[in-house]
C-alpha positions as a Markdown table, in Angstrom:
| # | Residue | x | y | z |
|---|---|---|---|---|
| 1 | Met | 89.4 | 128.9 | 105.3 |
| 2 | Ile | 89.7 | 131.7 | 102.9 |
| 3 | Ala | 90.6 | 131.4 | 99.2 |
| 4 | Leu | 92.4 | 134.1 | 97.7 |
| 5 | Val | 92.0 | 133.5 | 94.1 |
| 6 | Ala | 92.5 | 137.3 | 93.0 |
| 7 | Ala | 96.1 | 137.4 | 94.5 |
| 8 | Phe | 97.9 | 135.0 | 91.9 |
| 9 | Ala | 98.7 | 137.7 | 89.0 |
| 10 | Pro | 101.1 | 140.4 | 91.3 |
| 11 | Leu | 102.2 | 137.8 | 93.5 |
| 12 | Phe | 103.9 | 135.6 | 90.5 |
| 13 | Ala | 104.9 | 138.8 | 88.4 |
| 14 | Ala | 106.5 | 140.2 | 91.7 |
| 15 | Pro | 107.8 | 137.6 | 94.0 |
| 16 | Ala | 108.1 | 138.5 | 97.4 |
| 17 | Val | 110.0 | 137.0 | 100.5 |
| 18 | Gly | 108.4 | 136.0 | 104.0 |
| 19 | Thr | 104.9 | 137.1 | 102.6 |
| 20 | Ala | 102.2 | 135.3 | 104.6 |
| 21 | His | 99.2 | 133.8 | 103.3 |
| 22 | Lys | 96.5 | 131.5 | 104.9 |
| 23 | Ala | 95.0 | 130.1 | 101.6 |
| 24 | Thr | 95.6 | 129.6 | 97.8 |
| 25 | Thr | 93.1 | 127.9 | 95.5 |
| 26 | Leu | 94.9 | 126.5 | 92.5 |
| 27 | Gln | 91.7 | 125.7 | 89.8 |
| 28 | Thr | 92.5 | 122.9 | 87.6 |
| 29 | Ala | 93.0 | 122.4 | 83.6 |
| 30 | Pro | 90.1 | 121.3 | 81.6 |
| 31 | Ser | 91.7 | 117.8 | 81.3 |
| 32 | Ala | 89.8 | 114.9 | 82.3 |
| 33 | Val | 91.9 | 114.1 | 85.2 |
| 34 | Ala | 92.1 | 117.2 | 86.7 |
| 35 | Ser | 88.6 | 118.3 | 86.4 |
| 36 | Ser | 87.6 | 115.0 | 88.3 |
| 37 | Ala | 89.9 | 115.7 | 91.0 |
| 38 | Gly | 89.0 | 119.8 | 91.2 |
| 39 | Pro | 90.9 | 122.2 | 92.6 |
| 40 | Ile | 93.8 | 122.4 | 94.8 |
| 41 | Glu | 93.8 | 125.0 | 97.8 |
| 42 | Trp | 96.3 | 125.2 | 100.4 |
| 43 | His | 96.9 | 126.9 | 103.2 |
| 44 | Ala | 99.9 | 128.1 | 105.4 |
| 45 | Asp | 100.9 | 130.3 | 108.4 |
| 46 | Lys | 103.8 | 131.9 | 105.3 |
| 47 | Met | 104.4 | 131.5 | 102.0 |
| 48 | Arg | 107.4 | 132.7 | 99.5 |
| 49 | Met | 107.5 | 131.9 | 95.8 |
| 50 | Glu | 110.3 | 132.1 | 93.6 |
| 51 | Ser | 108.8 | 132.6 | 90.1 |
| 52 | Arg | 112.2 | 131.8 | 88.1 |
| 53 | Ala | 112.8 | 128.3 | 90.0 |
| 54 | His | 109.1 | 127.4 | 89.9 |
| 55 | His | 108.8 | 126.8 | 93.4 |
| 56 | Val | 106.4 | 127.9 | 96.4 |
| 57 | Phe | 107.3 | 127.6 | 100.0 |
| 58 | Leu | 105.1 | 127.0 | 102.6 |
| 59 | Asp | 105.7 | 126.8 | 106.6 |
| 60 | Gly | 103.9 | 126.5 | 109.4 |
| 61 | Asp | 100.5 | 125.2 | 109.4 |
| 62 | Val | 100.7 | 123.4 | 106.1 |
| 63 | His | 97.1 | 122.3 | 104.9 |
| 64 | Ile | 96.7 | 121.1 | 101.2 |
| 65 | Ser | 93.6 | 119.7 | 99.7 |
| 66 | Arg | 92.2 | 118.5 | 96.4 |
| 67 | Ala | 88.7 | 116.6 | 96.3 |
| 68 | Gly | 88.2 | 115.0 | 99.7 |
| 69 | Leu | 92.0 | 114.5 | 100.3 |
| 70 | Leu | 93.6 | 116.5 | 103.2 |
| 71 | Ile | 97.4 | 116.6 | 104.0 |
| 72 | Leu | 98.5 | 118.1 | 106.9 |
| 73 | Gly | 102.4 | 119.3 | 107.6 |
| 74 | Glu | 104.7 | 121.4 | 109.1 |
| 75 | Arg | 106.0 | 122.8 | 105.8 |
| 76 | Ala | 105.9 | 122.4 | 102.0 |
| 77 | Val | 107.1 | 123.1 | 98.7 |
| 78 | Ala | 105.3 | 123.1 | 95.9 |
| 79 | Asp | 106.8 | 122.3 | 92.6 |
| 80 | Leu | 105.4 | 124.2 | 89.3 |
| 81 | Val | 106.2 | 123.7 | 85.6 |
| 82 | Ala | 105.9 | 126.2 | 82.9 |
| 83 | Gln | 102.8 | 125.4 | 80.9 |
| 84 | Glu | 103.6 | 123.8 | 77.4 |
| 85 | Ala | 101.6 | 123.2 | 74.3 |
| 86 | Ala | 100.6 | 119.9 | 74.0 |
| 87 | Pro | 101.9 | 118.1 | 70.8 |
| 88 | Ala | 99.6 | 116.6 | 68.3 |
| 89 | Gln | 99.1 | 112.6 | 68.6 |
| 90 | Ser | 98.2 | 110.9 | 65.9 |
| 91 | Ala | 95.0 | 108.0 | 66.6 |
| 92 | Thr | 97.3 | 105.3 | 66.9 |
| 93 | Gly | 99.9 | 106.4 | 68.9 |
| 94 | Ala | 97.1 | 107.8 | 71.2 |
| 95 | Ala | 95.5 | 104.1 | 71.5 |
| 96 | Ala | 99.0 | 102.7 | 71.3 |
| 97 | Lys | 100.3 | 104.4 | 74.6 |
| 98 | Lys | 98.7 | 105.9 | 77.4 |
| 99 | Thr | 100.1 | 109.0 | 77.9 |
| 100 | Arg | 100.9 | 110.7 | 82.0 |
| 101 | Pro | 98.1 | 112.9 | 83.2 |
| 102 | Asp | 99.3 | 116.8 | 82.5 |
| 103 | Pro | 100.1 | 118.7 | 85.6 |
| 104 | Val | 97.4 | 120.9 | 87.2 |
| 105 | Ala | 97.4 | 124.2 | 85.6 |
| 106 | Ile | 96.9 | 127.6 | 87.2 |
| 107 | Pro | 94.4 | 129.8 | 84.7 |
| 108 | Gly | 95.9 | 132.8 | 83.2 |
| 109 | Leu | 99.2 | 132.4 | 84.8 |
| 110 | Gly | 101.7 | 130.0 | 82.7 |
| 111 | Glu | 102.4 | 127.9 | 85.4 |
| 112 | Gln | 101.0 | 124.5 | 87.0 |
| 113 | Val | 101.5 | 122.1 | 89.6 |
| 114 | Gln | 103.6 | 119.2 | 89.6 |
| 115 | Arg | 103.9 | 117.7 | 93.1 |
| 116 | Phe | 104.4 | 118.8 | 96.5 |
| 117 | Val | 106.8 | 117.6 | 99.0 |
| 118 | Ile | 105.6 | 117.8 | 102.5 |
| 119 | Asp | 108.3 | 117.6 | 105.8 |
| 120 | Gly | 107.0 | 117.2 | 109.8 |
| 121 | Ala | 104.6 | 115.5 | 111.4 |
| 122 | Val | 102.8 | 114.6 | 108.0 |
| 123 | His | 98.9 | 114.0 | 108.4 |
| 124 | Val | 96.7 | 112.8 | 105.7 |
| 125 | Glu | 92.8 | 112.3 | 105.2 |
| 126 | Lys | 91.0 | 110.4 | 102.4 |
| 127 | Gly | 87.4 | 109.1 | 103.4 |
| 128 | Ala | 87.7 | 106.6 | 106.2 |
| 129 | Arg | 91.9 | 106.6 | 105.6 |
| 130 | Arg | 94.0 | 108.5 | 108.0 |
| 131 | Ala | 97.7 | 108.3 | 107.6 |
| 132 | Asp | 100.7 | 109.6 | 109.2 |
| 133 | Gly | 104.3 | 109.8 | 108.9 |
| 134 | Asp | 107.1 | 112.6 | 108.6 |
| 135 | His | 107.5 | 112.9 | 104.8 |
| 136 | Ala | 105.2 | 112.9 | 101.9 |
| 137 | Val | 105.2 | 113.2 | 97.9 |
| 138 | Tyr | 102.0 | 114.4 | 96.2 |
| 139 | Asp | 102.0 | 113.7 | 92.9 |
| 140 | Ala | 99.2 | 116.2 | 91.5 |
| 141 | Pro | 99.0 | 115.1 | 87.7 |
| 142 | Ala | 99.1 | 110.9 | 88.8 |
| 143 | Gln | 97.0 | 111.8 | 92.0 |
| 144 | Thr | 99.3 | 109.5 | 94.0 |
| 145 | Leu | 101.0 | 110.2 | 97.7 |
| 146 | Thr | 104.0 | 108.3 | 98.6 |
| 147 | Leu | 104.3 | 109.0 | 102.7 |
| 148 | Ser | 107.8 | 107.8 | 104.5 |
| 149 | Gly | 109.5 | 108.4 | 107.7 |
| 150 | Ala | 108.5 | 107.6 | 111.6 |
| 151 | Ala | 104.7 | 108.8 | 112.4 |
| 152 | Arg | 104.7 | 111.0 | 115.4 |
| 153 | Lys | 102.9 | 110.2 | 119.2 |
| 154 | Ser | 99.1 | 112.1 | 119.1 |
| 155 | Ala | 95.6 | 110.8 | 120.4 |
| 156 | Glu | 95.4 | 108.3 | 117.2 |
| 157 | Leu | 98.7 | 107.2 | 117.8 |
| 158 | Pro | 99.6 | 107.2 | 121.6 |
| 159 | Glu | 103.3 | 105.3 | 121.1 |
| 160 | Gly | 104.0 | 106.5 | 117.5 |
| 161 | Ser | 105.9 | 104.2 | 115.0 |
| 162 | Pro | 109.2 | 103.9 | 113.3 |
| 163 | Gln | 107.4 | 103.5 | 109.9 |
| 164 | Pro | 104.3 | 105.5 | 108.4 |
| 165 | Val | 101.2 | 104.3 | 109.5 |
| 166 | Leu | 97.5 | 104.0 | 107.6 |
| 167 | Arg | 94.7 | 103.1 | 109.5 |
| 168 | Asp | 91.6 | 102.0 | 107.3 |
| 169 | Glu | 88.3 | 101.6 | 108.9 |
| 170 | Lys | 89.3 | 98.9 | 111.9 |
| 171 | Glu | 92.6 | 97.9 | 110.7 |
| 172 | Thr | 96.2 | 99.2 | 111.2 |
| 173 | Leu | 99.1 | 99.0 | 108.6 |
| 174 | Ser | 102.7 | 100.7 | 108.7 |
| 175 | Gly | 105.7 | 99.7 | 106.3 |
| 176 | Glu | 108.7 | 101.2 | 105.2 |
| 177 | Thr | 106.9 | 103.6 | 102.3 |
| 178 | Ile | 103.0 | 103.8 | 101.6 |
| 179 | Leu | 101.8 | 104.7 | 98.3 |
| 180 | Met | 98.4 | 105.7 | 97.8 |
| 181 | His | 96.7 | 106.0 | 94.5 |
| 182 | Leu | 94.3 | 108.8 | 95.2 |
| 183 | Asp | 92.3 | 108.0 | 92.2 |
| 184 | Ser | 91.4 | 104.2 | 92.7 |
| 185 | Asp | 91.8 | 103.7 | 96.3 |
| 186 | Glu | 94.6 | 101.7 | 95.7 |
| 187 | Val | 97.2 | 101.0 | 98.1 |
| 188 | Glu | 100.8 | 99.8 | 97.9 |
| 189 | Val | 103.1 | 99.5 | 100.5 |
| 190 | Ala | 106.7 | 98.1 | 101.0 |
| 191 | Gln | 107.9 | 95.9 | 104.0 |
| 192 | Pro | 104.3 | 95.9 | 105.5 |
| 193 | His | 103.1 | 95.5 | 108.8 |
| 194 | Leu | 99.4 | 94.5 | 109.5 |
| 195 | Thr | 97.7 | 93.9 | 112.8 |
| 196 | Leu | 94.1 | 92.3 | 112.5 |
| 197 | Leu | 92.1 | 93.4 | 115.2 |
| 198 | Arg | 89.2 | 91.0 | 114.4 |
| 199 | Ser | 91.8 | 88.5 | 116.4 |
| 200 | Gln | 91.3 | 90.4 | 119.0 |
| 201 | Ala | 87.7 | 89.3 | 120.2 |
| 202 | Pro | 87.0 | 87.1 | 123.0 |
| 203 | Gly | 85.9 | 83.4 | 122.4 |
| 204 | Ala | 82.7 | 82.0 | 122.1 |
| 205 | Ala | 82.7 | 81.0 | 125.8 |
| 206 | Gly | 84.4 | 84.5 | 126.8 |
| 207 | Ser | 87.4 | 82.6 | 128.1 |
| 208 | Ala | 89.6 | 83.1 | 125.4 |
| 209 | Pro | 92.4 | 85.7 | 125.6 |
| 210 | Ala | 92.7 | 88.6 | 123.5 |
| 211 | Val | 95.9 | 87.5 | 121.0 |
| 212 | Pro | 96.2 | 89.6 | 117.9 |
| 213 | Ala | 97.6 | 88.6 | 114.7 |
| 214 | Arg | 100.3 | 90.3 | 113.1 |
| 215 | Val | 101.1 | 89.6 | 109.2 |
| 216 | Glu | 104.4 | 90.7 | 107.7 |
| 217 | Ala | 105.7 | 90.6 | 103.9 |
| 218 | Arg | 108.0 | 92.5 | 101.4 |
| 219 | Thr | 105.4 | 94.1 | 99.2 |
| 220 | Leu | 101.4 | 94.5 | 99.8 |
| 221 | Leu | 98.8 | 95.5 | 97.3 |
| 222 | Ile | 95.6 | 96.8 | 98.7 |
| 223 | Asp | 92.5 | 96.7 | 96.2 |
| 224 | Gln | 89.6 | 98.7 | 98.0 |
| 225 | Glu | 87.3 | 97.5 | 95.4 |
| 226 | Lys | 87.5 | 94.0 | 95.8 |
| 227 | His | 88.1 | 94.5 | 99.3 |
| 228 | Val | 91.4 | 92.4 | 99.7 |
| 229 | Met | 94.8 | 92.8 | 100.4 |
| 230 | Arg | 97.8 | 91.0 | 98.3 |
| 231 | Phe | 100.9 | 90.1 | 100.3 |
| 232 | Arg | 103.7 | 88.7 | 98.5 |
| 233 | Asp | 107.2 | 87.9 | 99.3 |
| 234 | Gln | 108.5 | 86.3 | 102.5 |
| 235 | Val | 104.8 | 86.8 | 104.0 |
| 236 | Val | 104.9 | 85.9 | 107.8 |
| 237 | Leu | 101.7 | 85.6 | 109.8 |
| 238 | His | 102.2 | 85.6 | 113.8 |
| 239 | Arg | 99.4 | 84.7 | 116.6 |
| 240 | Gly | 100.9 | 84.1 | 119.8 |
| 241 | Asp | 103.4 | 81.4 | 119.4 |
| 242 | Leu | 102.1 | 80.5 | 116.1 |
| 243 | Thr | 104.2 | 81.3 | 112.4 |
| 244 | Val | 103.2 | 80.8 | 109.2 |
| 245 | Thr | 105.2 | 81.6 | 106.3 |
| 246 | Gly | 104.6 | 81.4 | 102.7 |
| 247 | Pro | 105.5 | 83.5 | 99.2 |
| 248 | Arg | 102.1 | 85.3 | 98.7 |
| 249 | Met | 98.5 | 85.3 | 101.0 |
| 250 | Ile | 95.3 | 87.1 | 100.2 |
| 251 | Ala | 93.4 | 88.9 | 103.0 |
| 252 | Arg | 90.0 | 89.4 | 102.7 |
| 253 | Ser | 87.5 | 91.6 | 104.7 |
| 254 | Ser | 83.4 | 91.7 | 105.1 |
| 255 | Gly | 81.3 | 94.5 | 104.9 |
| 256 | Asp | 82.2 | 95.3 | 108.5 |
| 257 | Gly | 85.3 | 96.6 | 107.3 |
| 258 | Glu | 87.5 | 94.0 | 109.3 |
| 259 | Ile | 89.5 | 91.0 | 107.9 |
| 260 | Asp | 88.1 | 88.0 | 108.3 |
| 261 | Val | 89.7 | 85.2 | 106.1 |
| 262 | Leu | 93.7 | 84.9 | 105.2 |
| 263 | Glu | 94.7 | 82.8 | 102.5 |
| 264 | Met | 98.6 | 81.5 | 102.2 |
| 265 | Asn | 99.5 | 79.4 | 99.2 |
| 266 | Gly | 102.4 | 78.5 | 97.1 |
| 267 | Gly | 103.9 | 76.6 | 100.1 |
| 268 | Val | 103.6 | 76.7 | 103.2 |
| 269 | Gln | 105.0 | 76.3 | 106.8 |
| 270 | Leu | 103.6 | 76.5 | 110.3 |
| 271 | Arg | 105.0 | 75.9 | 113.9 |
| 272 | Arg | 103.6 | 76.6 | 116.9 |
| 273 | Gly | 105.1 | 75.0 | 120.1 |
| 274 | Glu | 107.1 | 71.8 | 119.5 |
| 275 | Arg | 103.8 | 71.2 | 116.3 |
| 276 | Arg | 105.1 | 72.0 | 112.8 |
| 277 | Ala | 103.1 | 71.8 | 109.5 |
| 278 | Thr | 103.6 | 72.1 | 105.8 |
| 279 | Gly | 101.4 | 72.1 | 103.2 |
| 280 | Arg | 100.7 | 73.6 | 99.9 |
| 281 | Asn | 97.9 | 76.0 | 101.2 |
| 282 | Ala | 96.7 | 77.6 | 104.5 |
| 283 | Val | 93.6 | 79.2 | 105.3 |
| 284 | Tyr | 93.2 | 81.4 | 108.9 |
| 285 | Asp | 89.8 | 82.3 | 109.9 |
| 286 | Ala | 89.8 | 85.1 | 112.1 |
| 287 | Lys | 86.5 | 84.9 | 113.3 |
| 288 | Lys | 87.0 | 80.8 | 114.3 |
| 289 | Arg | 90.6 | 81.3 | 115.1 |
| 290 | Thr | 91.4 | 78.6 | 113.1 |
| 291 | Val | 94.3 | 77.3 | 110.7 |
| 292 | Val | 93.3 | 74.9 | 107.9 |
| 293 | Leu | 95.9 | 73.2 | 105.5 |
| 294 | Thr | 95.5 | 71.8 | 102.3 |
| 295 | Gly | 97.3 | 70.4 | 99.4 |
| 296 | Glu | 99.1 | 67.2 | 100.8 |
| 297 | Pro | 99.1 | 68.7 | 104.3 |
| 298 | Arg | 101.9 | 67.0 | 106.8 |
| 299 | Leu | 101.8 | 67.8 | 110.8 |
| 300 | Tyr | 104.7 | 66.7 | 112.8 |
| 301 | Asp | 104.8 | 66.9 | 116.8 |
| 302 | Arg | 107.2 | 65.3 | 118.4 |
| 303 | Gly | 108.2 | 62.7 | 116.3 |
| 304 | Asp | 104.8 | 61.8 | 115.4 |
| 305 | Glu | 104.0 | 62.3 | 111.6 |
| 306 | Met | 100.1 | 63.0 | 110.2 |
| 307 | Thr | 99.1 | 63.1 | 107.1 |
| 308 | Ala | 95.6 | 64.0 | 105.2 |
| 309 | Glu | 93.7 | 65.8 | 102.8 |
| 310 | Arg | 92.9 | 68.3 | 105.2 |
| 311 | Ile | 94.3 | 69.1 | 108.4 |
| 312 | Glu | 92.4 | 71.6 | 110.9 |
| 313 | Met | 94.2 | 73.0 | 113.8 |
| 314 | Ser | 92.2 | 75.1 | 116.7 |
| 315 | Leu | 94.3 | 78.4 | 117.8 |
| 316 | Asp | 92.1 | 78.6 | 121.2 |
| 317 | Thr | 93.2 | 74.8 | 122.1 |
| 318 | Asp | 95.6 | 72.6 | 120.9 |
| 319 | Glu | 92.9 | 70.3 | 119.1 |
| 320 | Val | 93.7 | 69.1 | 115.6 |
| 321 | Trp | 91.3 | 67.7 | 112.8 |
| 322 | Gly | 92.0 | 65.4 | 109.9 |
| 323 | Asp | 90.5 | 64.1 | 106.8 |
| 324 | Arg | 91.1 | 60.9 | 105.4 |
| 325 | Val | 94.1 | 60.5 | 107.9 |
| 326 | His | 97.4 | 58.2 | 108.0 |
| 327 | Ala | 99.2 | 58.9 | 110.8 |
| 328 | His | 102.2 | 57.3 | 112.5 |
| 329 | Met | 102.1 | 57.7 | 116.2 |
| 330 | His | 104.5 | 57.3 | 119.5 |
| 331 | Ala | 102.2 | 56.2 | 122.0 |
| 332 | Asp | 104.8 | 56.5 | 125.0 |
| 333 | Ala | 105.2 | 60.0 | 124.0 |
| 334 | His | 101.5 | 61.3 | 125.0 |
| 335 | Gln | 100.8 | 59.8 | 128.4 |
| 336 | Gly | 98.4 | 61.8 | 130.3 |
| 337 | Glu | 96.6 | 63.5 | 127.0 |
| 338 | Thr | 93.4 | 63.7 | 126.7 |
| 339 | Met | 91.5 | 63.1 | 123.3 |
| 340 | Pro | 88.7 | 65.4 | 122.7 |
| 341 | Ala | 85.5 | 64.9 | 120.7 |
| 342 | Pro | 85.4 | 64.2 | 117.4 |
| 343 | Lys | 84.6 | 68.0 | 115.5 |
| 344 | Ala | 80.7 | 68.0 | 113.7 |
| 345 | Gly | 80.9 | 67.9 | 110.2 |
| 346 | Thr | 84.5 | 66.1 | 109.7 |
| 347 | Ala | 84.9 | 63.4 | 106.7 |
| 348 | Gly | 87.7 | 61.9 | 108.4 |
| 349 | Ala | 88.9 | 60.9 | 111.9 |
| 350 | Asn | 89.8 | 63.0 | 114.7 |
| 351 | Ala | 93.7 | 62.2 | 114.0 |
| 352 | Lys | 95.2 | 63.8 | 117.5 |
| 353 | Gly | 94.1 | 66.0 | 120.3 |
| 354 | Thr | 96.0 | 66.9 | 123.1 |
| 355 | Thr | 95.5 | 69.2 | 126.4 |
| 356 | Pro | 97.0 | 73.1 | 126.5 |
| 357 | Thr | 99.4 | 71.9 | 129.0 |
| 358 | Ser | 101.2 | 68.5 | 127.6 |
| 359 | Ser | 101.6 | 69.6 | 124.1 |
| 360 | Gly | 103.4 | 73.4 | 125.1 |
| 361 | Gly | 100.8 | 75.5 | 122.6 |
| 362 | Ala | 99.3 | 78.6 | 123.4 |
| 363 | Lys | 96.6 | 78.9 | 126.0 |
């Protein structure tokens, strides 16, 4: 990639229409945020500048890069603003209020980069993350990128997606909008849909089928530093015929990048086949493929009702284990069912277990 720094002054002094440029580098102003982010560099087949309107139009094979961030698209518009002297601020005011970072300055030109609007087959790369959509807004001073629109078919997305998609190591996430904080690696997603690959691993005996788990919610915040995802509002976990709902959930990942545990709390409802369960909290273990209910959990199955301090359900079988169990059961409703061996380490009685065919649960 070639940087044409020397071409800045004449181009802005006498803007030309339809001028083609392969690359341009925008050096940053000497501010704390800008200097840590480094210069912005763009590449495009064609570039048109409007100095009075403070716009730069890029068209064809657009590349925008800055400090490990790469944005690709078919066309883009750079919004520029005139540099203004920063007003003096008292020490009290500076301590009381955090100001917005300055736009990224272009030295000697009296212009600053405010944002880029990118359209058409947008592809974003930052570290191990890959994101795709149809429209993106890159806010240079705030160091955020908002992605929206459908993701087109590609080698990494064979079927495409009606929503933007973010791939972070081994997980796939889509949503109505994806907001990436480029200075902290945090991500905010509206109407998120997450697919968990860990749950597709075969069982210990190799006989369990591959069943993906999916998570939906209204909002999602990814905290990369703490290796957690925080889902809020109308959270729904799907796995086969299992559905777990609740107001909020935390997904925790291990060192290998895969999500191992989903912790849902605030009042949980679970449904699987003819079974229904409630509790204040639920923990889904993707490795063991179990769900554990706590907080006055209750299990309902064809007229039976069981309460316990802790209820654990296997997702590969229909086995259920409970600690300090109290149950009301109708024996005539379970003729021909078999009782499994007690689970090792269970403090209470094995409350109930059935064969997969007798309860209608997922195999």
